[in-house]
C-alpha positions as CSV (number, residue, x, y, z in Angstrom):
1,M,99.7,37.7,15.1
2,K,100.5,34.2,13.7
3,L,99.6,31.2,15.8
4,T,102.2,28.6,16.6
5,K,101.7,25.1,15.1
6,T,100.7,23.9,18.6
7,A,98.0,26.6,18.8
8,E,96.8,25.7,15.3
9,M,96.6,22.1,16.3
10,E,94.6,23.0,19.4
11,A,92.2,25.0,17.3
12,L,91.7,22.0,15.0
13,L,91.0,19.8,17.9
14,F,88.5,22.2,19.4
15,A,86.6,22.6,16.1
16,S,86.6,19.0,15.1
17,G,83.4,17.2,16.0
18,D,84.9,13.8,15.5
19,P,88.3,12.5,16.7
20,L,91.0,14.2,14.6
21,T,93.1,11.8,12.7
22,L,96.8,12.4,12.0
23,E,96.1,12.5,8.3
24,R,93.4,15.2,8.6
25,A,95.6,17.2,11.1
26,A,98.7,17.0,8.9
27,G,96.8,17.9,5.8
28,A,95.2,21.0,7.4
29,L,98.5,22.2,8.9
30,F,100.6,21.3,5.8
31,I,103.0,19.2,7.9
32,T,103.9,15.5,7.9
33,Q,102.0,12.9,10.0
34,D,105.1,12.4,12.2
35,E,105.1,16.2,12.9
36,A,101.4,16.1,13.7
37,A,101.9,13.2,16.1
38,R,104.7,15.1,17.8
39,L,102.5,18.2,18.2
40,L,99.6,16.1,19.6
41,E,101.9,14.3,22.1
42,E,103.3,17.7,23.2
43,L,99.8,19.1,23.7
44,Q,98.8,16.0,25.6
45,Q,101.7,16.5,28.0
46,Q,100.8,20.2,28.4
47,Y,97.2,19.3,29.4
48,R,98.5,16.6,31.8
49,Q,100.7,19.1,33.6
50,A,98.2,22.0,33.8
51,D,95.3,22.3,36.1
52,R,92.6,22.0,33.4
53,G,89.2,20.5,33.2
54,I,89.9,18.9,29.9
55,Q,92.5,16.5,28.5
56,L,93.7,15.3,25.1
57,R,93.0,11.6,24.5
58,K,93.6,9.2,21.7
59,V,90.2,7.7,20.8
60,A,88.6,5.9,17.9
61,G,91.6,6.2,15.6
62,G,92.1,9.9,16.3
63,W,92.7,12.5,19.0
64,Q,90.0,14.4,20.9
65,L,89.7,17.0,23.7
66,V,87.5,15.5,26.4
67,T,86.3,16.5,29.8
68,K,88.3,15.0,32.7
69,K,86.3,12.5,34.7
70,E,86.7,14.7,37.8
71,A,84.4,17.2,36.1
72,A,81.6,14.8,35.2
73,G,79.3,16.0,37.9
74,L,79.7,19.6,36.9
75,V,79.0,18.8,33.2
76,R,75.9,16.8,34.2
77,R,74.5,19.7,36.2
78,L,75.0,22.0,33.2
79,Q,73.2,19.6,31.0
80,E,70.3,19.2,33.5
81,K,69.9,23.0,33.6
82,Q,69.6,23.2,29.9
83,E,66.8,20.6,29.7
């Protein structure tokens, strides 16, 4: 089954350790930077409308999946248990 461009973008965001720039995303997906920007904005809206613990944010010149601030305590507990 072939993934949609939106799903491919989501996979890139998940796998990218650093914020994903439009240039890197467009190059990996063989699309224009304008198309990459549109996909990222669509994904951002989808995350805003869904009951999710993560969100898509524009940071440091790129885009990154980050934990919502409401989940900070939960993530902190997980980190403490791992130490």
